[in-house]
A tleap script that builds the chain and sets N, CA, C and O, in Angstrom:
source leaprc.protein.ff14SB
mol = sequence {
  NMET ILE ILE GLU VAL ARG VAL ILE THR ASN
  ALA LYS LYS LYS GLU LEU LYS PHE GLU GLY
  ASP SER LEU LYS VAL LYS ILE THR ALA LEU
  PRO LYS ALA GLY ARG ALA ASN THR ALA LEU
  ILE GLU TYR LEU ALA ASP PHE PHE GLY VAL
  LYS ARG SER GLU VAL LYS ILE ILE LYS GLY
  GLU LYS GLU LYS ARG LYS LEU ILE SER LEU
  PRO LEU GLU GLU GLU GLN ILE ALA LYS ALA
  MET GLY CARG
}
set mol.1.N position { -33.589 -35.562 61.260 }
set mol.1.CA position { -33.687 -34.554 62.404 }
set mol.1.C position { -33.553 -32.825 62.406 }
set mol.1.O position { -32.546 -32.205 62.065 }
set mol.2.N position { -34.597 -32.344 62.793 }
set mol.2.CA position { -34.513 -30.827 62.984 }
set mol.2.C position { -34.102 -30.835 64.281 }
set mol.2.O position { -34.473 -31.710 65.064 }
set mol.3.N position { -33.121 -29.640 64.690 }
set mol.3.CA position { -33.011 -29.268 65.793 }
set mol.3.C position { -32.973 -27.858 66.148 }
set mol.3.O position { -32.209 -27.255 65.395 }
set mol.4.N position { -33.635 -26.955 67.208 }
set mol.4.CA position { -32.974 -25.427 67.888 }
set mol.4.C position { -32.191 -25.678 68.036 }
set mol.4.O position { -31.975 -26.878 68.202 }
set mol.5.N position { -30.949 -24.556 68.103 }
set mol.5.CA position { -29.615 -24.621 68.625 }
set mol.5.C position { -28.782 -23.302 69.180 }
set mol.5.O position { -28.174 -22.469 68.507 }
set mol.6.N position { -28.910 -23.358 70.324 }
set mol.6.CA position { -28.351 -22.197 70.648 }
set mol.6.C position { -26.926 -21.999 70.675 }
set mol.6.O position { -26.234 -22.781 71.326 }
set mol.7.N position { -26.365 -20.963 69.990 }
set mol.7.CA position { -24.753 -21.292 69.818 }
set mol.7.C position { -24.456 -19.802 70.922 }
set mol.7.O position { -25.054 -18.741 71.097 }
set mol.8.N position { -22.947 -20.566 71.608 }
set mol.8.CA position { -22.420 -19.580 72.076 }
set mol.8.C position { -21.336 -18.953 71.972 }
set mol.8.O position { -20.950 -19.104 73.131 }
set mol.9.N position { -20.227 -18.131 71.290 }
set mol.9.CA position { -18.907 -17.940 70.683 }
set mol.9.C position { -18.581 -17.837 71.481 }
set mol.9.O position { -19.181 -17.734 72.551 }
set mol.10.N position { -16.741 -17.817 71.109 }
set mol.10.CA position { -15.711 -17.414 72.021 }
set mol.10.C position { -15.458 -17.778 73.585 }
set mol.10.O position { -14.652 -17.304 74.387 }
set mol.11.N position { -16.376 -18.726 73.715 }
set mol.11.CA position { -16.149 -19.681 74.777 }
set mol.11.C position { -14.879 -20.145 75.494 }
set mol.11.O position { -14.437 -19.087 75.047 }
set mol.12.N position { -14.109 -20.555 76.002 }
set mol.12.CA position { -13.089 -20.911 76.886 }
set mol.12.C position { -13.405 -22.023 76.104 }
set mol.12.O position { -13.018 -21.909 74.941 }
set mol.13.N position { -14.125 -23.314 76.435 }
set mol.13.CA position { -14.190 -24.883 76.204 }
set mol.13.C position { -15.776 -24.777 75.118 }
set mol.13.O position { -16.746 -24.020 75.081 }
set mol.14.N position { -15.372 -25.859 74.435 }
set mol.14.CA position { -16.524 -26.627 74.000 }
set mol.14.C position { -17.574 -27.285 74.539 }
set mol.14.O position { -17.131 -28.413 74.757 }
set mol.15.N position { -18.782 -27.247 74.905 }
set mol.15.CA position { -19.800 -27.361 75.543 }
set mol.15.C position { -21.401 -27.975 74.655 }
set mol.15.O position { -22.194 -27.636 73.776 }
set mol.16.N position { -21.247 -28.585 75.196 }
set mol.16.CA position { -23.410 -29.064 74.640 }
set mol.16.C position { -24.498 -29.774 75.071 }
set mol.16.O position { -24.623 -30.985 74.891 }
set mol.17.N position { -25.139 -29.212 75.524 }
set mol.17.CA position { -26.176 -29.884 76.533 }
set mol.17.C position { -27.708 -29.433 76.418 }
set mol.17.O position { -28.245 -28.587 75.704 }
set mol.18.N position { -28.134 -30.170 77.231 }
set mol.18.CA position { -29.777 -29.940 76.554 }
set mol.18.C position { -30.646 -28.701 76.717 }
set mol.18.O position { -30.456 -28.440 77.905 }
set mol.19.N position { -31.210 -28.080 76.404 }
set mol.19.CA position { -32.005 -27.152 77.400 }
set mol.19.C position { -33.070 -26.578 76.760 }
set mol.19.O position { -33.181 -25.735 75.871 }
set mol.20.N position { -34.320 -27.652 77.844 }
set mol.20.CA position { -35.722 -28.167 77.040 }
set mol.20.C position { -35.734 -28.953 75.593 }
set mol.20.O position { -35.540 -30.157 75.427 }
set mol.21.N position { -35.920 -28.285 74.919 }
set mol.21.CA position { -35.806 -29.050 73.771 }
set mol.21.C position { -34.793 -29.047 73.112 }
set mol.21.O position { -34.422 -29.909 72.316 }
set mol.22.N position { -34.206 -27.936 73.443 }
set mol.22.CA position { -33.246 -27.102 72.496 }
set mol.22.C position { -31.689 -27.731 72.721 }
set mol.22.O position { -31.353 -28.690 73.416 }
set mol.23.N position { -30.972 -26.956 71.990 }
set mol.23.CA position { -29.323 -28.019 72.426 }
set mol.23.C position { -28.508 -26.334 72.883 }
set mol.23.O position { -28.770 -25.489 72.027 }
set mol.24.N position { -27.922 -25.978 73.649 }
set mol.24.CA position { -26.807 -25.338 74.079 }
set mol.24.C position { -25.716 -25.618 73.542 }
set mol.24.O position { -25.345 -26.771 73.764 }
set mol.25.N position { -24.996 -24.949 72.861 }
set mol.25.CA position { -23.891 -25.601 71.850 }
set mol.25.C position { -22.747 -24.613 72.774 }
set mol.25.O position { -23.229 -23.523 73.083 }
set mol.26.N position { -22.089 -24.722 72.993 }
set mol.26.CA position { -20.649 -22.904 73.517 }
set mol.26.C position { -19.146 -23.735 72.704 }
set mol.26.O position { -18.358 -24.616 73.048 }
set mol.27.N position { -19.342 -22.831 71.433 }
set mol.27.CA position { -17.575 -23.196 70.854 }
set mol.27.C position { -17.022 -22.317 71.096 }
set mol.27.O position { -17.457 -21.341 71.708 }
set mol.28.N position { -15.532 -22.528 70.506 }
set mol.28.CA position { -14.360 -21.417 70.922 }
set mol.28.C position { -14.461 -20.261 69.798 }
set mol.28.O position { -14.528 -19.039 69.933 }
set mol.29.N position { -14.452 -20.836 68.978 }
set mol.29.CA position { -14.878 -19.692 67.465 }
set mol.29.C position { -15.230 -18.613 67.464 }
set mol.29.O position { -16.260 -18.608 68.137 }
set mol.30.N position { -14.993 -17.500 67.070 }
set mol.30.CA position { -15.358 -16.140 66.978 }
set mol.30.C position { -16.505 -16.445 65.615 }
set mol.30.O position { -16.553 -17.296 64.727 }
set mol.31.N position { -17.456 -15.124 66.044 }
set mol.31.CA position { -18.474 -14.895 64.922 }
set mol.31.C position { -18.161 -14.173 63.834 }
set mol.31.O position { -18.597 -13.033 63.678 }
set mol.32.N position { -17.146 -14.943 62.729 }
set mol.32.CA position { -16.155 -13.913 61.789 }
set mol.32.C position { -15.952 -14.770 60.573 }
set mol.32.O position { -15.539 -15.922 60.434 }
set mol.33.N position { -16.361 -13.875 59.759 }
set mol.33.CA position { -16.007 -14.665 58.129 }
set mol.33.C position { -16.851 -16.073 58.144 }
set mol.33.O position { -16.484 -16.678 57.137 }
set mol.34.N position { -17.842 -16.870 58.864 }
set mol.34.CA position { -18.463 -18.046 58.762 }
set mol.34.C position { -17.585 -18.913 59.582 }
set mol.34.O position { -17.565 -20.124 59.360 }
set mol.35.N position { -16.738 -18.295 60.668 }
set mol.35.CA position { -15.545 -19.602 61.145 }
set mol.35.C position { -16.364 -20.429 62.522 }
set mol.35.O position { -16.110 -21.535 63.001 }
set mol.36.N position { -17.594 -19.255 62.984 }
set mol.36.CA position { -18.121 -19.858 64.278 }
set mol.36.C position { -19.519 -21.030 63.148 }
set mol.36.O position { -20.111 -21.955 63.704 }
set mol.37.N position { -19.615 -20.897 62.558 }
set mol.37.CA position { -21.118 -21.724 61.681 }
set mol.37.C position { -19.727 -23.607 61.507 }
set mol.37.O position { -19.833 -24.774 61.883 }
set mol.38.N position { -18.968 -23.036 60.969 }
set mol.38.CA position { -17.796 -23.697 60.484 }
set mol.38.C position { -17.950 -25.244 61.490 }
set mol.38.O position { -18.531 -26.330 61.470 }
set mol.39.N position { -16.700 -24.203 62.576 }
set mol.39.CA position { -17.021 -24.791 63.868 }
set mol.39.C position { -17.964 -25.675 64.688 }
set mol.39.O position { -17.779 -26.726 65.302 }
set mol.40.N position { -19.504 -24.560 64.408 }
set mol.40.CA position { -20.172 -25.526 65.135 }
set mol.40.C position { -20.655 -27.313 64.334 }
set mol.40.O position { -20.823 -28.440 64.799 }
set mol.41.N position { -20.719 -26.707 62.975 }
set mol.41.CA position { -21.008 -28.339 62.113 }
set mol.41.C position { -20.006 -29.153 62.496 }
set mol.41.O position { -20.346 -30.269 62.887 }
set mol.42.N position { -18.375 -28.775 62.481 }
set mol.42.CA position { -17.611 -30.058 62.772 }
set mol.42.C position { -17.701 -30.227 63.880 }
set mol.42.O position { -17.283 -31.384 63.938 }
set mol.43.N position { -18.121 -29.748 65.644 }
set mol.43.CA position { -18.549 -29.930 66.670 }
set mol.43.C position { -19.458 -30.927 66.510 }
set mol.43.O position { -19.192 -32.065 66.897 }
set mol.44.N position { -20.576 -30.640 65.954 }
set mol.44.CA position { -22.286 -31.540 65.960 }
set mol.44.C position { -21.696 -32.776 65.190 }
set mol.44.O position { -21.778 -33.894 65.699 }
set mol.45.N position { -21.227 -32.625 64.225 }
set mol.45.CA position { -20.068 -33.830 63.243 }
set mol.45.C position { -19.788 -34.848 64.601 }
set mol.45.O position { -20.446 -35.856 64.862 }
set mol.46.N position { -18.916 -34.441 65.199 }
set mol.46.CA position { -17.905 -35.027 65.687 }
set mol.46.C position { -18.229 -35.912 66.872 }
set mol.46.O position { -17.865 -37.039 67.207 }
set mol.47.N position { -19.074 -34.965 67.408 }
set mol.47.CA position { -19.914 -35.201 68.383 }
set mol.47.C position { -20.994 -36.594 68.428 }
set mol.47.O position { -21.180 -37.410 69.331 }
set mol.48.N position { -21.573 -36.483 67.122 }
set mol.48.CA position { -22.572 -37.189 67.108 }
set mol.48.C position { -22.392 -38.585 66.633 }
set mol.48.O position { -22.992 -39.586 67.025 }
set mol.49.N position { -20.970 -38.439 65.236 }
set mol.49.CA position { -20.714 -39.346 64.880 }
set mol.49.C position { -20.989 -39.562 63.301 }
set mol.49.O position { -20.828 -40.601 62.660 }
set mol.50.N position { -21.419 -38.382 62.873 }
set mol.50.CA position { -21.696 -38.362 61.205 }
set mol.50.C position { -20.812 -37.495 60.874 }
set mol.50.O position { -20.120 -36.797 61.615 }
set mol.51.N position { -20.869 -37.593 58.585 }
set mol.51.CA position { -20.170 -36.844 58.269 }
set mol.51.C position { -20.555 -35.693 58.124 }
set mol.51.O position { -21.714 -35.416 57.813 }
set mol.52.N position { -19.422 -34.642 58.375 }
set mol.52.CA position { -19.807 -32.892 57.995 }
set mol.52.C position { -20.689 -32.250 57.147 }
set mol.52.O position { -21.458 -31.299 57.288 }
set mol.53.N position { -20.356 -33.104 56.088 }
set mol.53.CA position { -21.510 -32.968 55.209 }
set mol.53.C position { -22.995 -32.527 55.184 }
set mol.53.O position { -23.609 -31.686 54.528 }
set mol.54.N position { -23.471 -33.762 56.529 }
set mol.54.CA position { -24.417 -34.490 56.841 }
set mol.54.C position { -25.377 -33.262 57.684 }
set mol.54.O position { -26.600 -33.230 57.826 }
set mol.55.N position { -24.278 -32.242 58.193 }
set mol.55.CA position { -24.871 -31.258 59.048 }
set mol.55.C position { -24.990 -30.308 58.902 }
set mol.55.O position { -24.005 -29.586 59.056 }
set mol.56.N position { -26.432 -29.648 58.465 }
set mol.56.CA position { -26.417 -28.330 57.665 }
set mol.56.C position { -27.392 -27.315 58.430 }
set mol.56.O position { -28.376 -27.610 59.108 }
set mol.57.N position { -26.771 -25.800 58.097 }
set mol.57.CA position { -27.453 -24.681 59.090 }
set mol.57.C position { -28.926 -24.931 58.474 }
set mol.57.O position { -28.795 -25.642 57.478 }
set mol.58.N position { -29.698 -24.746 58.606 }
set mol.58.CA position { -30.847 -24.427 57.737 }
set mol.58.C position { -31.852 -23.422 57.874 }
set mol.58.O position { -32.858 -23.429 57.164 }
set mol.59.N position { -31.562 -22.266 59.043 }
set mol.59.CA position { -32.027 -21.187 59.739 }
set mol.59.C position { -31.357 -20.297 60.871 }
set mol.59.O position { -31.370 -20.641 62.052 }
set mol.60.N position { -30.897 -19.378 60.513 }
set mol.60.CA position { -29.789 -18.732 61.487 }
set mol.60.C position { -28.742 -18.588 61.116 }
set mol.60.O position { -27.777 -18.358 61.846 }
set mol.61.N position { -28.705 -18.742 59.374 }
set mol.61.CA position { -26.717 -18.649 59.513 }
set mol.61.C position { -26.413 -17.955 60.247 }
set mol.61.O position { -25.637 -18.390 61.099 }
set mol.62.N position { -26.969 -16.075 60.362 }
set mol.62.CA position { -25.996 -15.274 61.591 }
set mol.62.C position { -26.646 -14.818 62.742 }
set mol.62.O position { -26.480 -13.722 63.276 }
set mol.63.N position { -27.526 -15.876 63.158 }
set mol.63.CA position { -27.762 -15.190 64.006 }
set mol.63.C position { -27.118 -16.391 65.616 }
set mol.63.O position { -26.432 -17.335 65.225 }
set mol.64.N position { -27.265 -16.348 66.701 }
set mol.64.CA position { -27.479 -16.877 67.533 }
set mol.64.C position { -28.417 -18.190 67.495 }
set mol.64.O position { -27.882 -19.297 67.557 }
set mol.65.N position { -29.377 -18.102 67.424 }
set mol.65.CA position { -30.553 -19.216 67.109 }
set mol.65.C position { -29.924 -20.062 65.854 }
set mol.65.O position { -29.020 -19.554 65.191 }
set mol.66.N position { -30.328 -21.105 65.609 }
set mol.66.CA position { -30.010 -21.810 64.327 }
set mol.66.C position { -31.378 -22.998 64.595 }
set mol.66.O position { -31.752 -23.444 65.680 }
set mol.67.N position { -31.799 -23.227 63.548 }
set mol.67.CA position { -32.407 -25.001 63.246 }
set mol.67.C position { -31.455 -25.549 62.363 }
set mol.67.O position { -31.210 -25.193 61.210 }
set mol.68.N position { -30.877 -26.571 63.116 }
set mol.68.CA position { -29.876 -27.586 62.415 }
set mol.68.C position { -30.666 -28.797 62.040 }
set mol.68.O position { -31.722 -29.281 62.448 }
set mol.69.N position { -29.542 -29.214 60.857 }
set mol.69.CA position { -30.736 -30.591 60.482 }
set mol.69.C position { -29.573 -32.099 60.512 }
set mol.69.O position { -28.746 -32.175 59.603 }
set mol.70.N position { -29.600 -32.831 61.227 }
set mol.70.CA position { -29.195 -33.855 61.482 }
set mol.70.C position { -29.810 -35.506 61.099 }
set mol.70.O position { -30.954 -35.936 61.244 }
set mol.71.N position { -29.054 -35.936 60.773 }
set mol.71.CA position { -29.287 -37.764 60.101 }
set mol.71.C position { -29.376 -38.382 60.872 }
set mol.71.O position { -28.581 -39.322 60.859 }
set mol.72.N position { -30.417 -38.310 62.119 }
set mol.72.CA position { -30.292 -38.982 63.468 }
set mol.72.C position { -31.922 -39.087 63.970 }
set mol.72.O position { -32.657 -38.203 63.528 }
set mol.73.N position { -32.345 -39.800 64.594 }
set mol.73.CA position { -33.533 -39.836 65.122 }
set mol.73.C position { -33.671 -39.461 66.762 }
set mol.73.O position { -32.756 -39.248 67.557 }
set mol.74.N position { -34.641 -39.457 66.919 }
set mol.74.CA position { -34.709 -38.334 68.231 }
set mol.74.C position { -33.883 -39.227 69.275 }
set mol.74.O position { -33.014 -38.825 70.049 }
set mol.75.N position { -34.396 -40.630 69.101 }
set mol.75.CA position { -33.857 -41.562 70.307 }
set mol.75.C position { -32.113 -41.604 70.394 }
set mol.75.O position { -31.486 -41.538 71.451 }
set mol.76.N position { -31.440 -41.742 68.876 }
set mol.76.CA position { -29.894 -41.396 68.836 }
set mol.76.C position { -29.447 -40.518 69.281 }
set mol.76.O position { -28.511 -40.734 70.050 }
set mol.77.N position { -29.861 -39.098 69.047 }
set mol.77.CA position { -29.554 -38.293 69.881 }
set mol.77.C position { -29.831 -38.302 71.500 }
set mol.77.O position { -28.748 -38.312 72.085 }
set mol.78.N position { -30.516 -38.302 72.058 }
set mol.78.CA position { -31.049 -38.618 73.254 }
set mol.78.C position { -29.689 -39.777 74.027 }
set mol.78.O position { -29.016 -39.692 75.055 }
set mol.79.N position { -29.776 -40.834 72.868 }
set mol.79.CA position { -28.610 -41.571 73.642 }
set mol.79.C position { -27.003 -41.337 73.639 }
set mol.79.O position { -26.204 -41.932 74.363 }
set mol.80.N position { -26.697 -40.336 72.664 }
set mol.80.CA position { -25.387 -39.716 72.311 }
set mol.80.C position { -25.495 -38.499 73.697 }
set mol.80.O position { -24.397 -38.119 74.106 }
set mol.81.N position { -26.552 -37.996 74.291 }
set mol.81.CA position { -26.671 -37.235 74.793 }
set mol.81.C position { -26.296 -37.376 76.103 }
set mol.81.O position { -25.866 -36.408 76.730 }
set mol.82.N position { -26.455 -38.942 76.809 }
set mol.82.CA position { -26.699 -39.735 78.148 }
set mol.82.C position { -28.077 -39.571 78.746 }
set mol.82.O position { -28.330 -39.727 79.940 }
set mol.83.N position { -29.017 -39.214 77.725 }
set mol.83.CA position { -30.362 -39.242 78.267 }
set mol.83.C position { -31.252 -40.368 78.486 }
set mol.83.O position { -32.372 -40.185 78.963 }
savepdb mol mol.pdb
quit
């Protein structure tokens, strides 16, 4: 499934929540040398219980809004989020 993600970098703590049809993800990494993207992929993979190699940034690698590909169905994502 492809999902839109809004990334907040340099946050005090990691957090993930739905905002409408997209995800808002806070990560502690700074957006330098790809560290924020790596941290985002690691966090999403750990949160949803998938391999890091299965989480892909499709669009927006250098932007706050990204399109992310996850190997899950919508129902699985909602269940993991407690919705």
